[in-house]
C-alpha positions as CSV (number, residue, x, y, z in Angstrom):
1,M,-133.6,89.4,61.9
2,K,-130.5,88.8,63.5
3,H,-132.3,86.5,65.8
4,I,-133.6,84.6,62.9
5,F,-130.0,84.0,61.6
6,T,-128.8,82.7,64.7
7,A,-131.4,80.2,65.0
8,L,-131.1,79.0,61.7
9,F,-126.9,78.5,62.2
10,V,-128.1,76.5,65.7
11,L,-130.2,74.3,63.7
12,A,-127.8,73.5,60.9
13,I,-125.2,72.4,63.5
14,L,-127.6,70.1,65.2
15,L,-128.8,68.6,62.0
16,S,-125.1,67.9,61.0
17,A,-124.6,66.2,64.2
18,C,-127.5,63.8,64.0
19,A,-126.1,62.6,60.2
20,P,-124.7,59.5,59.9
21,A,-120.9,59.2,59.9
22,A,-119.0,58.3,56.6
23,A,-117.6,54.8,56.6
24,P,-113.9,55.2,56.7
25,Q,-111.8,54.3,53.7
26,P,-109.2,51.5,54.4
27,T,-105.8,52.4,54.0
28,A,-104.0,50.7,51.2
29,V,-101.2,48.6,52.6
30,P,-98.8,47.3,49.8
31,P,-98.6,43.6,49.8
32,T,-95.7,41.9,51.6
33,A,-93.7,40.6,49.1
34,V,-93.3,37.0,49.4
35,P,-89.9,35.3,48.0
36,P,-90.2,32.7,45.5
37,T,-89.4,29.0,46.6
38,A,-85.9,28.0,45.3
39,V,-86.2,25.1,43.0
40,P,-83.1,23.2,42.3
41,P,-82.5,22.4,38.8
42,T,-83.1,19.0,37.5
43,Q,-79.7,17.1,37.1
44,A,-78.9,14.4,34.8
45,P,-78.2,11.2,35.9
46,T,-74.4,10.2,36.6
47,G,-74.9,6.7,36.6
48,A,-74.1,4.7,39.7
49,P,-71.8,5.9,42.4
50,K,-68.5,4.7,42.3
51,P,-67.8,1.5,44.4
52,S,-65.2,1.6,47.0
53,N,-62.7,-0.4,44.6
54,P,-64.2,0.3,41.1
55,D,-61.6,-1.4,38.9
56,M,-61.9,-5.0,37.9
57,I,-60.5,-7.5,35.3
58,L,-62.6,-9.6,33.0
59,A,-60.8,-12.2,31.4
60,T,-62.9,-13.6,28.5
61,T,-62.8,-15.5,25.2
62,T,-62.2,-13.9,21.9
63,S,-65.5,-15.0,20.4
64,T,-67.3,-12.6,23.0
65,Q,-64.9,-10.0,21.6
66,D,-64.9,-10.5,18.1
67,S,-68.7,-10.9,17.9
68,G,-69.2,-7.3,19.2
69,L,-71.3,-8.4,22.3
70,L,-68.6,-6.8,24.4
71,D,-69.0,-3.7,23.0
72,V,-72.7,-3.8,23.9
73,I,-72.4,-5.4,27.5
74,I,-69.6,-3.9,29.3
75,P,-70.9,-0.1,28.5
76,L,-74.1,-1.1,30.3
77,F,-72.4,-2.9,33.1
78,E,-70.4,0.1,34.1
79,Q,-73.0,2.3,33.6
80,E,-75.5,0.5,35.9
81,T,-72.9,-0.4,38.7
82,G,-69.9,2.2,38.5
83,F,-67.4,-0.5,37.8
84,N,-64.5,-0.2,35.3
85,V,-63.7,-3.2,33.6
86,K,-60.4,-4.0,32.1
87,T,-61.3,-6.8,29.5
88,V,-58.7,-9.7,28.3
89,A,-60.1,-11.3,25.5
90,V,-58.1,-14.8,25.3
91,G,-58.9,-18.4,24.9
92,S,-61.2,-20.1,27.5
93,G,-58.0,-22.2,28.8
94,Q,-55.8,-18.8,29.0
95,A,-58.7,-17.4,30.9
96,L,-59.2,-20.0,33.5
97,Q,-55.5,-19.7,33.8
98,M,-55.8,-16.3,34.8
99,G,-58.1,-16.9,37.2
100,T,-56.0,-19.7,38.6
101,D,-53.1,-17.1,38.9
102,C,-55.2,-14.5,40.3
103,N,-55.0,-12.4,37.6
104,A,-58.6,-11.8,37.0
105,D,-61.5,-10.9,39.3
106,V,-64.3,-12.9,36.9
107,L,-64.3,-15.0,34.0
108,L,-66.8,-15.3,30.8
109,V,-65.9,-18.6,29.1
110,H,-66.9,-21.4,27.2
111,S,-65.5,-24.6,28.2
112,P,-67.6,-26.8,30.2
113,S,-65.0,-29.6,31.1
114,A,-62.4,-27.4,31.8
115,E,-64.6,-25.2,34.1
116,K,-65.8,-28.1,36.0
117,T,-62.3,-28.6,37.0
118,F,-61.5,-25.1,37.5
119,M,-64.2,-25.2,40.0
120,S,-63.3,-28.6,41.7
121,A,-59.9,-27.1,42.5
122,S,-61.7,-24.5,44.5
123,S,-60.4,-21.4,42.0
124,G,-63.7,-20.6,41.3
125,K,-66.4,-19.4,43.8
126,D,-69.6,-19.2,42.0
127,R,-70.5,-20.4,38.4
128,S,-73.6,-19.2,36.6
129,L,-75.3,-20.2,32.9
130,I,-75.3,-17.1,30.8
131,M,-75.9,-18.3,27.2
132,H,-75.2,-20.2,24.1
133,N,-74.7,-20.5,20.6
134,D,-73.1,-23.2,18.5
135,F,-70.1,-24.0,16.6
136,I,-70.2,-24.3,12.8
137,I,-67.7,-25.8,10.3
138,V,-66.7,-23.5,7.7
139,G,-64.4,-23.9,4.5
140,P,-64.0,-22.3,0.7
141,S,-67.0,-22.7,-1.5
142,A,-65.6,-25.2,-3.6
143,D,-65.4,-27.5,-0.5
144,P,-62.8,-29.8,-2.0
145,A,-63.3,-32.3,0.8
146,K,-67.0,-32.6,0.1
147,I,-68.1,-31.8,3.7
148,K,-71.3,-30.1,3.3
149,G,-74.3,-31.6,5.3
150,L,-71.9,-34.3,6.9
151,A,-71.8,-34.9,10.9
152,P,-69.0,-33.1,12.3
153,A,-66.7,-36.2,12.8
154,D,-67.3,-37.5,9.4
155,A,-66.8,-33.8,8.0
156,F,-63.1,-33.9,9.7
157,K,-62.5,-37.4,8.3
158,A,-63.1,-36.0,4.9
159,I,-61.0,-33.2,5.5
160,A,-58.0,-35.3,7.0
161,A,-58.3,-37.3,3.7
162,A,-58.5,-34.7,1.2
163,G,-55.4,-32.9,3.4
164,D,-53.3,-36.0,3.0
165,A,-54.1,-36.0,-0.9
166,G,-52.8,-32.3,-1.0
167,N,-56.3,-30.8,-1.9
168,A,-57.2,-29.4,1.5
169,S,-56.1,-27.6,4.6
170,F,-57.6,-26.9,8.1
171,A,-56.9,-23.7,10.4
172,A,-56.8,-24.6,14.1
173,R,-56.6,-22.2,17.1
174,A,-54.4,-24.5,18.9
175,D,-54.7,-22.0,22.1
176,Q,-56.2,-24.0,24.6
177,S,-59.5,-22.2,24.1
178,G,-63.1,-23.5,24.3
179,T,-63.1,-23.6,20.5
180,S,-59.9,-25.5,20.1
181,T,-60.8,-28.0,23.0
182,K,-64.3,-28.9,21.2
183,E,-62.0,-29.4,17.6
184,L,-59.9,-31.7,19.3
185,A,-62.7,-33.7,20.8
186,I,-64.1,-34.0,17.3
187,W,-60.6,-34.9,15.8
188,K,-60.7,-37.9,18.3
189,K,-64.1,-39.1,17.8
190,A,-63.2,-39.2,14.1
191,G,-60.0,-41.2,14.8
192,V,-57.6,-38.5,13.5
193,D,-54.8,-37.0,15.5
194,P,-53.5,-34.0,13.5
195,S,-52.4,-31.9,16.7
196,T,-50.1,-34.7,17.2
197,T,-48.9,-35.9,14.0
198,K,-48.4,-31.9,12.2
199,P,-49.4,-32.7,9.0
200,A,-48.6,-30.1,6.4
201,W,-52.2,-29.3,5.8
202,Y,-53.0,-28.9,9.6
203,L,-52.2,-24.9,10.4
204,E,-52.1,-24.0,14.0
205,T,-52.5,-20.4,14.2
206,G,-52.0,-20.2,17.7
207,Q,-54.7,-17.0,17.7
208,G,-58.2,-16.0,18.4
209,M,-61.1,-16.6,16.3
210,G,-61.5,-13.7,14.2
211,A,-57.8,-13.8,13.5
212,T,-58.3,-17.6,12.6
213,L,-61.2,-17.0,10.4
214,K,-59.1,-14.6,8.6
215,I,-56.3,-17.0,8.1
216,A,-58.4,-19.9,7.0
217,S,-60.0,-17.4,4.6
218,E,-56.9,-16.4,3.0
219,K,-55.5,-19.9,2.8
220,G,-58.8,-21.3,1.5
221,A,-59.0,-23.4,4.6
222,Y,-61.8,-24.9,6.6
223,T,-61.7,-24.3,10.2
224,L,-64.1,-24.7,13.2
225,T,-65.7,-21.8,14.8
226,D,-68.7,-20.2,16.6
227,R,-71.4,-19.0,14.7
228,A,-71.4,-15.7,16.3
229,T,-68.0,-14.4,15.2
230,Y,-68.3,-16.3,11.9
231,L,-71.6,-14.3,11.1
232,A,-69.6,-10.9,12.5
233,N,-67.3,-11.3,10.0
234,K,-68.8,-13.1,7.2
235,A,-68.7,-10.0,4.8
236,N,-65.1,-9.7,5.0
237,L,-64.4,-13.9,4.5
238,A,-64.1,-16.0,1.6
239,L,-65.9,-18.9,3.7
240,D,-69.2,-20.5,3.5
241,L,-71.0,-22.5,6.2
242,L,-70.7,-26.0,5.5
243,V,-71.6,-28.0,8.8
244,E,-74.1,-26.9,11.5
245,K,-76.8,-27.9,13.8
246,D,-75.6,-31.0,15.5
247,N,-75.9,-31.5,19.0
248,S,-72.2,-31.9,19.4
249,L,-71.8,-28.7,18.4
250,L,-73.3,-27.0,21.4
251,N,-71.1,-24.0,22.5
252,V,-72.1,-22.9,26.2
253,Y,-71.2,-19.8,28.2
254,H,-70.9,-19.2,32.2
255,V,-69.8,-16.7,34.0
256,I,-67.1,-17.7,37.4
257,T,-66.2,-15.3,39.9
258,V,-62.7,-16.1,41.0
259,N,-62.6,-17.4,44.5
260,P,-61.3,-14.6,47.1
261,E,-60.3,-17.4,49.6
262,K,-57.6,-18.2,47.1
263,C,-56.9,-15.0,46.1
264,P,-57.7,-12.2,48.6
265,K,-56.7,-9.4,46.6
266,V,-59.4,-10.1,44.0
267,N,-62.4,-7.9,43.3
268,Y,-65.0,-10.0,44.6
269,D,-67.7,-7.3,44.7
270,G,-66.9,-6.5,41.2
271,A,-67.2,-10.1,40.0
272,I,-70.4,-11.0,41.8
273,A,-72.0,-7.6,40.4
274,F,-71.2,-9.0,37.0
275,L,-72.5,-12.3,37.5
276,K,-75.7,-10.9,38.9
277,F,-75.9,-8.3,35.9
278,M,-75.4,-11.1,33.4
279,T,-78.2,-13.0,34.7
280,E,-80.6,-10.2,35.0
281,P,-83.7,-10.1,32.9
282,S,-83.0,-7.1,31.2
283,T,-79.4,-8.3,30.2
284,Q,-80.6,-11.5,29.2
285,D,-83.0,-9.6,26.6
286,V,-80.0,-7.7,25.3
287,I,-78.3,-10.7,24.8
288,G,-81.2,-12.3,22.9
289,K,-81.6,-9.7,20.7
290,F,-77.8,-9.0,20.0
291,G,-77.2,-9.6,16.3
292,V,-81.2,-9.9,15.1
293,G,-81.2,-6.6,13.6
294,E,-78.0,-7.0,11.7
295,F,-77.9,-10.5,10.7
296,G,-81.5,-11.7,10.8
297,Q,-80.8,-14.2,13.6
298,Q,-79.7,-14.5,17.3
299,L,-76.1,-14.6,17.7
300,F,-76.3,-15.8,21.5
301,V,-79.4,-17.6,23.3
302,P,-79.8,-16.5,26.8
303,D,-79.8,-19.1,29.5
304,A,-80.0,-17.6,32.8
305,T,-83.3,-19.4,33.7
306,K,-82.1,-22.8,32.6
307,T,-79.7,-25.4,33.9
308,D,-76.9,-27.2,32.5
309,A,-79.0,-30.1,32.7
310,D,-81.5,-28.6,30.1
311,L,-78.7,-28.0,27.6
312,G,-77.3,-31.6,28.1
313,L,-74.0,-30.8,30.0
């Protein structure tokens, strides 16, 4: 019996040795943690980097200021270029004088004949056509001189006659501005020279367009104005539009850079940046749309793709 148990024990050992080995179970290895990739936060655009000389002076007309156009244009320019603009709104004659005296970097003016003189003296380096609107003659709704619908020179003759009779007055800027220059040219064509003879009905304000319109309204006087400034202030004026849409009343604006050869300290980089900005299609589009929503019509017509000859200059 003992031999039987021994034989069985040996047989069991042999059978277990012949059985296939169990497949080893893989040891669980914790995954290696991968650090997340750092993603920088999205930053809001901060505008153009500041130029090395960011401060510049724009000498321009009161009409671009009083119409509200500069309130739209200047912030766009500053944001796009990084320049800081100090605006000095005066008459075109004074703006051109600032350029001559090296007290401005760039000009936005509307006195073509004076501008050509400025360029001929080499006071300006670059000059580009920007836009136009037109001059109009406004006055009291009663229209004591009966000028409504007349040609500009005929209207001025009628105002002078009514003024001499004590029935009308005229508010003149008398500030060497583009508007004043245009007014004097119309008086000359009419054969009247009130700026020299100084009749009582000829009121010289010596002020900008917005202020002159206010004075004309208060005095019940006629005046010559650009359409944009009149429309921008119309709600506060007792003045009607009486004479318009004559070819002689075109009002054209150019940008002129002050010549750095004559004014070595001028910020020419800022000046040429402003000129290029004003002629860009996007800026021209802004100019063309300005005032349409509020007044139902353009206050300025963009002209950068045109020439002076296209406008009869």
